[in-house]
mmCIF entry with sequence, helices, sheets and N, C-alpha, C, O atoms, coordinates in Angstrom:
data_MODEL
# 
_entry.id   MODEL 
# 
_entity.id                         1 
_entity.type                       polymer 
_entity.pdbx_number_of_molecules   1 
# 
_entity_poly.entity_id                      1 
_entity_poly.type                           'polypeptide(L)' 
_entity_poly.nstd_linkage                   no 
_entity_poly.nstd_monomer                   no 
_entity_poly.pdbx_seq_one_letter_code       
;(UNK)(UNK)(UNK)(UNK)(UNK)(UNK)(UNK)(UNK)(UNK)(UNK)(UNK)(UNK)(UNK)(UNK)(UNK)(UNK)
(UNK)(UNK)(UNK)(UNK)(UNK)(UNK)(UNK)(UNK)(UNK)(UNK)(UNK)(UNK)(UNK)(UNK)(UNK)(UNK)
(UNK)(UNK)(UNK)(UNK)(UNK)(UNK)(UNK)(UNK)(UNK)(UNK)(UNK)(UNK)(UNK)(UNK)(UNK)(UNK)
(UNK)(UNK)
;
_entity_poly.pdbx_seq_one_letter_code_can   XXXXXXXXXXXXXXXXXXXXXXXXXXXXXXXXXXXXXXXXXXXXXXXXXX 
_entity_poly.pdbx_strand_id                 A 
# 
loop_
_entity_poly_seq.entity_id 
_entity_poly_seq.num 
_entity_poly_seq.mon_id 
_entity_poly_seq.hetero 
1 1  UNK n 
1 2  UNK n 
1 3  UNK n 
1 4  UNK n 
1 5  UNK n 
1 6  UNK n 
1 7  UNK n 
1 8  UNK n 
1 9  UNK n 
1 10 UNK n 
1 11 UNK n 
1 12 UNK n 
1 13 UNK n 
1 14 UNK n 
1 15 UNK n 
1 16 UNK n 
1 17 UNK n 
1 18 UNK n 
1 19 UNK n 
1 20 UNK n 
1 21 UNK n 
1 22 UNK n 
1 23 UNK n 
1 24 UNK n 
1 25 UNK n 
1 26 UNK n 
1 27 UNK n 
1 28 UNK n 
1 29 UNK n 
1 30 UNK n 
1 31 UNK n 
1 32 UNK n 
1 33 UNK n 
1 34 UNK n 
1 35 UNK n 
1 36 UNK n 
1 37 UNK n 
1 38 UNK n 
1 39 UNK n 
1 40 UNK n 
1 41 UNK n 
1 42 UNK n 
1 43 UNK n 
1 44 UNK n 
1 45 UNK n 
1 46 UNK n 
1 47 UNK n 
1 48 UNK n 
1 49 UNK n 
1 50 UNK n 
# 
_struct_asym.id          A 
_struct_asym.entity_id   1 
# 
loop_
_struct_conf.conf_type_id 
_struct_conf.id 
_struct_conf.pdbx_PDB_helix_id 
_struct_conf.beg_label_comp_id 
_struct_conf.beg_label_asym_id 
_struct_conf.beg_label_seq_id 
_struct_conf.pdbx_beg_PDB_ins_code 
_struct_conf.end_label_comp_id 
_struct_conf.end_label_asym_id 
_struct_conf.end_label_seq_id 
_struct_conf.pdbx_end_PDB_ins_code 
_struct_conf.beg_auth_comp_id 
_struct_conf.beg_auth_asym_id 
_struct_conf.beg_auth_seq_id 
_struct_conf.end_auth_comp_id 
_struct_conf.end_auth_asym_id 
_struct_conf.end_auth_seq_id 
_struct_conf.pdbx_PDB_helix_class 
_struct_conf.details 
_struct_conf.pdbx_PDB_helix_length 
HELX_P HELX_P1 AA1 UNK A 2  ? UNK A 11 ? UNK A 2  UNK A 11 1 ? 10 
HELX_P HELX_P2 AA2 UNK A 13 ? UNK A 25 ? UNK A 13 UNK A 25 1 ? 13 
HELX_P HELX_P3 AA3 UNK A 28 ? UNK A 49 ? UNK A 28 UNK A 49 1 ? 22 
# 
_struct_conf_type.id          HELX_P 
_struct_conf_type.criteria    ? 
_struct_conf_type.reference   ? 
# 
loop_
_atom_site.group_PDB 
_atom_site.id 
_atom_site.type_symbol 
_atom_site.label_atom_id 
_atom_site.label_alt_id 
_atom_site.label_comp_id 
_atom_site.label_asym_id 
_atom_site.label_entity_id 
_atom_site.label_seq_id 
_atom_site.pdbx_PDB_ins_code 
_atom_site.Cartn_x 
_atom_site.Cartn_y 
_atom_site.Cartn_z 
_atom_site.occupancy 
_atom_site.B_iso_or_equiv 
_atom_site.pdbx_formal_charge 
_atom_site.auth_seq_id 
_atom_site.auth_comp_id 
_atom_site.auth_asym_id 
_atom_site.auth_atom_id 
_atom_site.pdbx_PDB_model_num 
ATOM 1   N N  . UNK A 1 1  ? 28.829 74.849 62.148 1.00 0.00 ? 1  UNK A N  1 
ATOM 2   C CA . UNK A 1 1  ? 28.216 75.979 62.930 1.00 0.00 ? 1  UNK A CA 1 
ATOM 3   C C  . UNK A 1 1  ? 27.249 76.670 62.146 1.00 0.00 ? 1  UNK A C  1 
ATOM 4   O O  . UNK A 1 1  ? 26.208 77.025 62.698 1.00 0.00 ? 1  UNK A O  1 
ATOM 5   N N  . UNK A 1 2  ? 27.444 76.918 60.914 1.00 0.00 ? 2  UNK A N  1 
ATOM 6   C CA . UNK A 1 2  ? 26.467 77.677 60.105 1.00 0.00 ? 2  UNK A CA 1 
ATOM 7   C C  . UNK A 1 2  ? 25.260 76.762 59.729 1.00 0.00 ? 2  UNK A C  1 
ATOM 8   O O  . UNK A 1 2  ? 24.181 77.265 59.419 1.00 0.00 ? 2  UNK A O  1 
ATOM 9   N N  . UNK A 1 3  ? 25.451 75.438 59.760 1.00 0.00 ? 3  UNK A N  1 
ATOM 10  C CA . UNK A 1 3  ? 24.278 74.550 59.609 1.00 0.00 ? 3  UNK A CA 1 
ATOM 11  C C  . UNK A 1 3  ? 23.333 74.679 60.762 1.00 0.00 ? 3  UNK A C  1 
ATOM 12  O O  . UNK A 1 3  ? 22.125 74.820 60.574 1.00 0.00 ? 3  UNK A O  1 
ATOM 13  N N  . UNK A 1 4  ? 23.897 74.629 62.011 1.00 0.00 ? 4  UNK A N  1 
ATOM 14  C CA . UNK A 1 4  ? 23.045 74.867 63.234 1.00 0.00 ? 4  UNK A CA 1 
ATOM 15  C C  . UNK A 1 4  ? 22.361 76.214 63.210 1.00 0.00 ? 4  UNK A C  1 
ATOM 16  O O  . UNK A 1 4  ? 21.154 76.321 63.426 1.00 0.00 ? 4  UNK A O  1 
ATOM 17  N N  . UNK A 1 5  ? 23.150 77.243 62.944 1.00 0.00 ? 5  UNK A N  1 
ATOM 18  C CA . UNK A 1 5  ? 22.572 78.610 62.902 1.00 0.00 ? 5  UNK A CA 1 
ATOM 19  C C  . UNK A 1 5  ? 21.436 78.703 61.909 1.00 0.00 ? 5  UNK A C  1 
ATOM 20  O O  . UNK A 1 5  ? 20.395 79.295 62.193 1.00 0.00 ? 5  UNK A O  1 
ATOM 21  N N  . UNK A 1 6  ? 21.634 78.129 60.772 1.00 0.00 ? 6  UNK A N  1 
ATOM 22  C CA . UNK A 1 6  ? 20.599 78.258 59.772 1.00 0.00 ? 6  UNK A CA 1 
ATOM 23  C C  . UNK A 1 6  ? 19.418 77.349 59.907 1.00 0.00 ? 6  UNK A C  1 
ATOM 24  O O  . UNK A 1 6  ? 18.386 77.551 59.266 1.00 0.00 ? 6  UNK A O  1 
ATOM 25  N N  . UNK A 1 7  ? 19.563 76.338 60.747 1.00 0.00 ? 7  UNK A N  1 
ATOM 26  C CA . UNK A 1 7  ? 18.470 75.515 61.009 1.00 0.00 ? 7  UNK A CA 1 
ATOM 27  C C  . UNK A 1 7  ? 17.261 76.095 61.698 1.00 0.00 ? 7  UNK A C  1 
ATOM 28  O O  . UNK A 1 7  ? 16.125 75.709 61.424 1.00 0.00 ? 7  UNK A O  1 
ATOM 29  N N  . UNK A 1 8  ? 17.540 77.116 62.679 1.00 0.00 ? 8  UNK A N  1 
ATOM 30  C CA . UNK A 1 8  ? 16.543 77.647 63.426 1.00 0.00 ? 8  UNK A CA 1 
ATOM 31  C C  . UNK A 1 8  ? 15.600 78.582 62.649 1.00 0.00 ? 8  UNK A C  1 
ATOM 32  O O  . UNK A 1 8  ? 14.385 78.509 62.832 1.00 0.00 ? 8  UNK A O  1 
ATOM 33  N N  . UNK A 1 9  ? 16.133 79.450 61.792 1.00 0.00 ? 9  UNK A N  1 
ATOM 34  C CA . UNK A 1 9  ? 15.279 80.265 60.942 1.00 0.00 ? 9  UNK A CA 1 
ATOM 35  C C  . UNK A 1 9  ? 14.578 79.503 59.873 1.00 0.00 ? 9  UNK A C  1 
ATOM 36  O O  . UNK A 1 9  ? 13.556 79.949 59.353 1.00 0.00 ? 9  UNK A O  1 
ATOM 37  N N  . UNK A 1 10 ? 15.133 78.305 59.517 1.00 0.00 ? 10 UNK A N  1 
ATOM 38  C CA . UNK A 1 10 ? 14.431 77.465 58.513 1.00 0.00 ? 10 UNK A CA 1 
ATOM 39  C C  . UNK A 1 10 ? 13.337 76.699 59.059 1.00 0.00 ? 10 UNK A C  1 
ATOM 40  O O  . UNK A 1 10 ? 12.307 76.513 58.410 1.00 0.00 ? 10 UNK A O  1 
ATOM 41  N N  . UNK A 1 11 ? 13.527 76.205 60.328 1.00 0.00 ? 11 UNK A N  1 
ATOM 42  C CA . UNK A 1 11 ? 12.443 75.387 60.978 1.00 0.00 ? 11 UNK A CA 1 
ATOM 43  C C  . UNK A 1 11 ? 11.465 76.157 61.702 1.00 0.00 ? 11 UNK A C  1 
ATOM 44  O O  . UNK A 1 11 ? 10.294 75.778 61.751 1.00 0.00 ? 11 UNK A O  1 
ATOM 45  N N  . UNK A 1 12 ? 11.868 77.241 62.285 1.00 0.00 ? 12 UNK A N  1 
ATOM 46  C CA . UNK A 1 12 ? 11.060 78.052 63.140 1.00 0.00 ? 12 UNK A CA 1 
ATOM 47  C C  . UNK A 1 12 ? 11.186 79.559 62.773 1.00 0.00 ? 12 UNK A C  1 
ATOM 48  O O  . UNK A 1 12 ? 11.643 80.365 63.584 1.00 0.00 ? 12 UNK A O  1 
ATOM 49  N N  . UNK A 1 13 ? 10.785 79.905 61.575 1.00 0.00 ? 13 UNK A N  1 
ATOM 50  C CA . UNK A 1 13 ? 11.010 81.385 61.101 1.00 0.00 ? 13 UNK A CA 1 
ATOM 51  C C  . UNK A 1 13 ? 10.331 82.383 61.981 1.00 0.00 ? 13 UNK A C  1 
ATOM 52  O O  . UNK A 1 13 ? 10.915 83.415 62.313 1.00 0.00 ? 13 UNK A O  1 
ATOM 53  N N  . UNK A 1 14 ? 9.023  82.086 62.399 1.00 0.00 ? 14 UNK A N  1 
ATOM 54  C CA . UNK A 1 14 ? 8.315  83.178 63.193 1.00 0.00 ? 14 UNK A CA 1 
ATOM 55  C C  . UNK A 1 14 ? 8.885  83.349 64.569 1.00 0.00 ? 14 UNK A C  1 
ATOM 56  O O  . UNK A 1 14 ? 9.073  84.482 65.013 1.00 0.00 ? 14 UNK A O  1 
ATOM 57  N N  . UNK A 1 15 ? 9.181  82.221 65.297 1.00 0.00 ? 15 UNK A N  1 
ATOM 58  C CA . UNK A 1 15 ? 9.754  82.204 66.635 1.00 0.00 ? 15 UNK A CA 1 
ATOM 59  C C  . UNK A 1 15 ? 11.185 82.938 66.516 1.00 0.00 ? 15 UNK A C  1 
ATOM 60  O O  . UNK A 1 15 ? 11.530 83.773 67.353 1.00 0.00 ? 15 UNK A O  1 
ATOM 61  N N  . UNK A 1 16 ? 11.967 82.584 65.459 1.00 0.00 ? 16 UNK A N  1 
ATOM 62  C CA . UNK A 1 16 ? 13.285 83.140 65.317 1.00 0.00 ? 16 UNK A CA 1 
ATOM 63  C C  . UNK A 1 16 ? 13.219 84.645 65.167 1.00 0.00 ? 16 UNK A C  1 
ATOM 64  O O  . UNK A 1 16 ? 13.994 85.349 65.814 1.00 0.00 ? 16 UNK A O  1 
ATOM 65  N N  . UNK A 1 17 ? 12.296 85.184 64.313 1.00 0.00 ? 17 UNK A N  1 
ATOM 66  C CA . UNK A 1 17 ? 12.080 86.603 64.156 1.00 0.00 ? 17 UNK A CA 1 
ATOM 67  C C  . UNK A 1 17 ? 11.534 87.272 65.391 1.00 0.00 ? 17 UNK A C  1 
ATOM 68  O O  . UNK A 1 17 ? 11.973 88.375 65.717 1.00 0.00 ? 17 UNK A O  1 
ATOM 69  N N  . UNK A 1 18 ? 10.599 86.664 66.097 1.00 0.00 ? 18 UNK A N  1 
ATOM 70  C CA . UNK A 1 18 ? 10.105 87.299 67.309 1.00 0.00 ? 18 UNK A CA 1 
ATOM 71  C C  . UNK A 1 18 ? 11.187 87.369 68.337 1.00 0.00 ? 18 UNK A C  1 
ATOM 72  O O  . UNK A 1 18 ? 11.233 88.329 69.106 1.00 0.00 ? 18 UNK A O  1 
ATOM 73  N N  . UNK A 1 19 ? 12.093 86.364 68.393 1.00 0.00 ? 19 UNK A N  1 
ATOM 74  C CA . UNK A 1 19 ? 13.207 86.305 69.449 1.00 0.00 ? 19 UNK A CA 1 
ATOM 75  C C  . UNK A 1 19 ? 14.125 87.531 69.124 1.00 0.00 ? 19 UNK A C  1 
ATOM 76  O O  . UNK A 1 19 ? 14.464 88.293 70.029 1.00 0.00 ? 19 UNK A O  1 
ATOM 77  N N  . UNK A 1 20 ? 14.510 87.712 67.884 1.00 0.00 ? 20 UNK A N  1 
ATOM 78  C CA . UNK A 1 20 ? 15.439 88.761 67.469 1.00 0.00 ? 20 UNK A CA 1 
ATOM 79  C C  . UNK A 1 20 ? 14.774 90.069 67.760 1.00 0.00 ? 20 UNK A C  1 
ATOM 80  O O  . UNK A 1 20 ? 15.451 90.977 68.241 1.00 0.00 ? 20 UNK A O  1 
ATOM 81  N N  . UNK A 1 21 ? 13.499 90.239 67.509 1.00 0.00 ? 21 UNK A N  1 
ATOM 82  C CA . UNK A 1 21 ? 12.799 91.556 67.762 1.00 0.00 ? 21 UNK A CA 1 
ATOM 83  C C  . UNK A 1 21 ? 12.895 91.830 69.284 1.00 0.00 ? 21 UNK A C  1 
ATOM 84  O O  . UNK A 1 21 ? 13.143 92.975 69.663 1.00 0.00 ? 21 UNK A O  1 
ATOM 85  N N  . UNK A 1 22 ? 12.712 90.839 70.159 1.00 0.00 ? 22 UNK A N  1 
ATOM 86  C CA . UNK A 1 22 ? 12.788 91.027 71.629 1.00 0.00 ? 22 UNK A CA 1 
ATOM 87  C C  . UNK A 1 22 ? 14.214 91.442 72.053 1.00 0.00 ? 22 UNK A C  1 
ATOM 88  O O  . UNK A 1 22 ? 14.411 92.333 72.879 1.00 0.00 ? 22 UNK A O  1 
ATOM 89  N N  . UNK A 1 23 ? 15.226 90.726 71.426 1.00 0.00 ? 23 UNK A N  1 
ATOM 90  C CA . UNK A 1 23 ? 16.589 91.105 71.635 1.00 0.00 ? 23 UNK A CA 1 
ATOM 91  C C  . UNK A 1 23 ? 16.933 92.530 71.234 1.00 0.00 ? 23 UNK A C  1 
ATOM 92  O O  . UNK A 1 23 ? 17.623 93.215 71.989 1.00 0.00 ? 23 UNK A O  1 
ATOM 93  N N  . UNK A 1 24 ? 16.503 92.985 70.126 1.00 0.00 ? 24 UNK A N  1 
ATOM 94  C CA . UNK A 1 24 ? 16.740 94.319 69.636 1.00 0.00 ? 24 UNK A CA 1 
ATOM 95  C C  . UNK A 1 24 ? 16.102 95.364 70.406 1.00 0.00 ? 24 UNK A C  1 
ATOM 96  O O  . UNK A 1 24 ? 16.520 96.518 70.305 1.00 0.00 ? 24 UNK A O  1 
ATOM 97  N N  . UNK A 1 25 ? 15.120 95.073 71.175 1.00 0.00 ? 25 UNK A N  1 
ATOM 98  C CA . UNK A 1 25 ? 14.398 96.029 72.116 1.00 0.00 ? 25 UNK A CA 1 
ATOM 99  C C  . UNK A 1 25 ? 15.237 96.158 73.360 1.00 0.00 ? 25 UNK A C  1 
ATOM 100 O O  . UNK A 1 25 ? 15.014 97.147 74.058 1.00 0.00 ? 25 UNK A O  1 
ATOM 101 N N  . UNK A 1 26 ? 16.118 95.357 73.725 1.00 0.00 ? 26 UNK A N  1 
ATOM 102 C CA . UNK A 1 26 ? 16.771 95.376 74.982 1.00 0.00 ? 26 UNK A CA 1 
ATOM 103 C C  . UNK A 1 26 ? 17.906 96.532 74.902 1.00 0.00 ? 26 UNK A C  1 
ATOM 104 O O  . UNK A 1 26 ? 18.403 96.913 73.842 1.00 0.00 ? 26 UNK A O  1 
ATOM 105 N N  . UNK A 1 27 ? 18.236 97.028 76.183 1.00 0.00 ? 27 UNK A N  1 
ATOM 106 C CA . UNK A 1 27 ? 19.337 98.117 76.121 1.00 0.00 ? 27 UNK A CA 1 
ATOM 107 C C  . UNK A 1 27 ? 20.673 97.521 75.590 1.00 0.00 ? 27 UNK A C  1 
ATOM 108 O O  . UNK A 1 27 ? 20.924 96.321 75.698 1.00 0.00 ? 27 UNK A O  1 
ATOM 109 N N  . UNK A 1 28 ? 21.503 98.402 75.020 1.00 0.00 ? 28 UNK A N  1 
ATOM 110 C CA . UNK A 1 28 ? 22.782 97.890 74.516 1.00 0.00 ? 28 UNK A CA 1 
ATOM 111 C C  . UNK A 1 28 ? 23.659 97.146 75.590 1.00 0.00 ? 28 UNK A C  1 
ATOM 112 O O  . UNK A 1 28 ? 24.335 96.177 75.244 1.00 0.00 ? 28 UNK A O  1 
ATOM 113 N N  . UNK A 1 29 ? 23.653 97.572 76.830 1.00 0.00 ? 29 UNK A N  1 
ATOM 114 C CA . UNK A 1 29 ? 24.478 96.814 77.772 1.00 0.00 ? 29 UNK A CA 1 
ATOM 115 C C  . UNK A 1 29 ? 23.983 95.399 77.992 1.00 0.00 ? 29 UNK A C  1 
ATOM 116 O O  . UNK A 1 29 ? 24.798 94.501 78.203 1.00 0.00 ? 29 UNK A O  1 
ATOM 117 N N  . UNK A 1 30 ? 22.702 95.169 77.952 1.00 0.00 ? 30 UNK A N  1 
ATOM 118 C CA . UNK A 1 30 ? 22.226 93.819 78.131 1.00 0.00 ? 30 UNK A CA 1 
ATOM 119 C C  . UNK A 1 30 ? 22.572 92.916 76.879 1.00 0.00 ? 30 UNK A C  1 
ATOM 120 O O  . UNK A 1 30 ? 22.840 91.720 76.995 1.00 0.00 ? 30 UNK A O  1 
ATOM 121 N N  . UNK A 1 31 ? 22.544 93.567 75.715 1.00 0.00 ? 31 UNK A N  1 
ATOM 122 C CA . UNK A 1 31 ? 22.964 92.747 74.483 1.00 0.00 ? 31 UNK A CA 1 
ATOM 123 C C  . UNK A 1 31 ? 24.461 92.519 74.543 1.00 0.00 ? 31 UNK A C  1 
ATOM 124 O O  . UNK A 1 31 ? 24.898 91.466 74.078 1.00 0.00 ? 31 UNK A O  1 
ATOM 125 N N  . UNK A 1 32 ? 25.312 93.435 75.089 1.00 0.00 ? 32 UNK A N  1 
ATOM 126 C CA . UNK A 1 32 ? 26.793 93.188 75.173 1.00 0.00 ? 32 UNK A CA 1 
ATOM 127 C C  . UNK A 1 32 ? 27.011 92.120 76.195 1.00 0.00 ? 32 UNK A C  1 
ATOM 128 O O  . UNK A 1 32 ? 27.815 91.229 75.923 1.00 0.00 ? 32 UNK A O  1 
ATOM 129 N N  . UNK A 1 33 ? 26.386 92.111 77.337 1.00 0.00 ? 33 UNK A N  1 
ATOM 130 C CA . UNK A 1 33 ? 26.548 91.004 78.342 1.00 0.00 ? 33 UNK A CA 1 
ATOM 131 C C  . UNK A 1 33 ? 26.140 89.670 77.731 1.00 0.00 ? 33 UNK A C  1 
ATOM 132 O O  . UNK A 1 33 ? 26.853 88.685 77.923 1.00 0.00 ? 33 UNK A O  1 
ATOM 133 N N  . UNK A 1 34 ? 25.017 89.589 76.999 1.00 0.00 ? 34 UNK A N  1 
ATOM 134 C CA . UNK A 1 34 ? 24.616 88.355 76.406 1.00 0.00 ? 34 UNK A CA 1 
ATOM 135 C C  . UNK A 1 34 ? 25.620 87.815 75.414 1.00 0.00 ? 34 UNK A C  1 
ATOM 136 O O  . UNK A 1 34 ? 25.916 86.620 75.393 1.00 0.00 ? 34 UNK A O  1 
ATOM 137 N N  . UNK A 1 35 ? 26.174 88.767 74.537 1.00 0.00 ? 35 UNK A N  1 
ATOM 138 C CA . UNK A 1 35 ? 27.233 88.434 73.627 1.00 0.00 ? 35 UNK A CA 1 
ATOM 139 C C  . UNK A 1 35 ? 28.448 87.967 74.308 1.00 0.00 ? 35 UNK A C  1 
ATOM 140 O O  . UNK A 1 35 ? 29.089 87.036 73.822 1.00 0.00 ? 35 UNK A O  1 
ATOM 141 N N  . UNK A 1 36 ? 28.832 88.571 75.453 1.00 0.00 ? 36 UNK A N  1 
ATOM 142 C CA . UNK A 1 36 ? 30.018 88.085 76.131 1.00 0.00 ? 36 UNK A CA 1 
ATOM 143 C C  . UNK A 1 36 ? 29.798 86.676 76.701 1.00 0.00 ? 36 UNK A C  1 
ATOM 144 O O  . UNK A 1 36 ? 30.692 85.834 76.618 1.00 0.00 ? 36 UNK A O  1 
ATOM 145 N N  . UNK A 1 37 ? 28.644 86.419 77.266 1.00 0.00 ? 37 UNK A N  1 
ATOM 146 C CA . UNK A 1 37 ? 28.393 85.079 77.826 1.00 0.00 ? 37 UNK A CA 1 
ATOM 147 C C  . UNK A 1 37 ? 28.426 84.083 76.704 1.00 0.00 ? 37 UNK A C  1 
ATOM 148 O O  . UNK A 1 37 ? 28.970 82.995 76.894 1.00 0.00 ? 37 UNK A O  1 
ATOM 149 N N  . UNK A 1 38 ? 27.848 84.399 75.474 1.00 0.00 ? 38 UNK A N  1 
ATOM 150 C CA . UNK A 1 38 ? 27.825 83.365 74.343 1.00 0.00 ? 38 UNK A CA 1 
ATOM 151 C C  . UNK A 1 38 ? 29.260 83.151 73.929 1.00 0.00 ? 38 UNK A C  1 
ATOM 152 O O  . UNK A 1 38 ? 29.660 82.014 73.675 1.00 0.00 ? 38 UNK A O  1 
ATOM 153 N N  . UNK A 1 39 ? 30.055 84.216 73.851 1.00 0.00 ? 39 UNK A N  1 
ATOM 154 C CA . UNK A 1 39 ? 31.475 84.115 73.447 1.00 0.00 ? 39 UNK A CA 1 
ATOM 155 C C  . UNK A 1 39 ? 32.266 83.224 74.439 1.00 0.00 ? 39 UNK A C  1 
ATOM 156 O O  . UNK A 1 39 ? 32.960 82.291 74.036 1.00 0.00 ? 39 UNK A O  1 
ATOM 157 N N  . UNK A 1 40 ? 32.143 83.531 75.711 1.00 0.00 ? 40 UNK A N  1 
ATOM 158 C CA . UNK A 1 40 ? 32.721 82.732 76.798 1.00 0.00 ? 40 UNK A CA 1 
ATOM 159 C C  . UNK A 1 40 ? 32.380 81.254 76.700 1.00 0.00 ? 40 UNK A C  1 
ATOM 160 O O  . UNK A 1 40 ? 33.262 80.399 76.787 1.00 0.00 ? 40 UNK A O  1 
ATOM 161 N N  . UNK A 1 41 ? 31.091 80.954 76.518 1.00 0.00 ? 41 UNK A N  1 
ATOM 162 C CA . UNK A 1 41 ? 30.546 79.581 76.414 1.00 0.00 ? 41 UNK A CA 1 
ATOM 163 C C  . UNK A 1 41 ? 31.204 78.924 75.264 1.00 0.00 ? 41 UNK A C  1 
ATOM 164 O O  . UNK A 1 41 ? 31.650 77.782 75.374 1.00 0.00 ? 41 UNK A O  1 
ATOM 165 N N  . UNK A 1 42 ? 31.284 79.623 74.126 1.00 0.00 ? 42 UNK A N  1 
ATOM 166 C CA . UNK A 1 42 ? 31.876 79.106 72.854 1.00 0.00 ? 42 UNK A CA 1 
ATOM 167 C C  . UNK A 1 42 ? 33.392 78.709 73.213 1.00 0.00 ? 42 UNK A C  1 
ATOM 168 O O  . UNK A 1 42 ? 33.823 77.608 72.869 1.00 0.00 ? 42 UNK A O  1 
ATOM 169 N N  . UNK A 1 43 ? 34.130 79.559 73.858 1.00 0.00 ? 43 UNK A N  1 
ATOM 170 C CA . UNK A 1 43 ? 35.460 79.347 74.188 1.00 0.00 ? 43 UNK A CA 1 
ATOM 171 C C  . UNK A 1 43 ? 35.707 78.059 75.063 1.00 0.00 ? 43 UNK A C  1 
ATOM 172 O O  . UNK A 1 43 ? 36.601 77.245 74.837 1.00 0.00 ? 43 UNK A O  1 
ATOM 173 N N  . UNK A 1 44 ? 34.740 77.980 76.152 1.00 0.00 ? 44 UNK A N  1 
ATOM 174 C CA . UNK A 1 44 ? 34.820 76.841 76.996 1.00 0.00 ? 44 UNK A CA 1 
ATOM 175 C C  . UNK A 1 44 ? 34.581 75.512 76.228 1.00 0.00 ? 44 UNK A C  1 
ATOM 176 O O  . UNK A 1 44 ? 35.249 74.505 76.465 1.00 0.00 ? 44 UNK A O  1 
ATOM 177 N N  . UNK A 1 45 ? 33.607 75.558 75.307 1.00 0.00 ? 45 UNK A N  1 
ATOM 178 C CA . UNK A 1 45 ? 33.271 74.395 74.527 1.00 0.00 ? 45 UNK A CA 1 
ATOM 179 C C  . UNK A 1 45 ? 34.370 74.043 73.653 1.00 0.00 ? 45 UNK A C  1 
ATOM 180 O O  . UNK A 1 45 ? 34.626 72.859 73.436 1.00 0.00 ? 45 UNK A O  1 
ATOM 181 N N  . UNK A 1 46 ? 35.139 75.130 73.055 1.00 0.00 ? 46 UNK A N  1 
ATOM 182 C CA . UNK A 1 46 ? 36.280 74.809 72.162 1.00 0.00 ? 46 UNK A CA 1 
ATOM 183 C C  . UNK A 1 46 ? 37.374 74.157 72.930 1.00 0.00 ? 46 UNK A C  1 
ATOM 184 O O  . UNK A 1 46 ? 38.014 73.244 72.406 1.00 0.00 ? 46 UNK A O  1 
ATOM 185 N N  . UNK A 1 47 ? 37.642 74.583 74.193 1.00 0.00 ? 47 UNK A N  1 
ATOM 186 C CA . UNK A 1 47 ? 38.678 74.013 75.038 1.00 0.00 ? 47 UNK A CA 1 
ATOM 187 C C  . UNK A 1 47 ? 38.423 72.599 75.386 1.00 0.00 ? 47 UNK A C  1 
ATOM 188 O O  . UNK A 1 47 ? 39.312 71.747 75.373 1.00 0.00 ? 47 UNK A O  1 
ATOM 189 N N  . UNK A 1 48 ? 37.099 72.350 75.720 1.00 0.00 ? 48 UNK A N  1 
ATOM 190 C CA . UNK A 1 48 ? 36.620 71.002 76.077 1.00 0.00 ? 48 UNK A CA 1 
ATOM 191 C C  . UNK A 1 48 ? 36.758 70.110 74.844 1.00 0.00 ? 48 UNK A C  1 
ATOM 192 O O  . UNK A 1 48 ? 37.136 68.953 75.024 1.00 0.00 ? 48 UNK A O  1 
ATOM 193 N N  . UNK A 1 49 ? 36.495 70.524 73.645 1.00 0.00 ? 49 UNK A N  1 
ATOM 194 C CA . UNK A 1 49 ? 36.470 69.702 72.446 1.00 0.00 ? 49 UNK A CA 1 
ATOM 195 C C  . UNK A 1 49 ? 37.918 69.355 71.936 1.00 0.00 ? 49 UNK A C  1 
ATOM 196 O O  . UNK A 1 49 ? 38.147 68.400 71.193 1.00 0.00 ? 49 UNK A O  1 
ATOM 197 N N  . UNK A 1 50 ? 38.893 70.244 72.420 1.00 0.00 ? 50 UNK A N  1 
ATOM 198 C CA . UNK A 1 50 ? 40.228 69.996 71.855 1.00 0.00 ? 50 UNK A CA 1 
ATOM 199 C C  . UNK A 1 50 ? 41.143 69.348 72.890 1.00 0.00 ? 50 UNK A C  1 
ATOM 200 O O  . UNK A 1 50 ? 42.304 69.065 72.597 1.00 0.00 ? 50 UNK A O  1 
# 
C-alpha cells in the first residue's frame, strides 16, 4: 500500500501537490464524505480479496 501511495508524489509531484491543495480548500464535511467513501471502498476491496 505504501508503495502505491509513494509512487504518485514521486512520479507526479506537481499534480500531487495541486490535488492536495484543492482538497484542503474544500469544506470539512466534503473532506469527511470523501474519506468515508475511500474507507468503504477499501473495506469492500479487502472483503473481495479475502
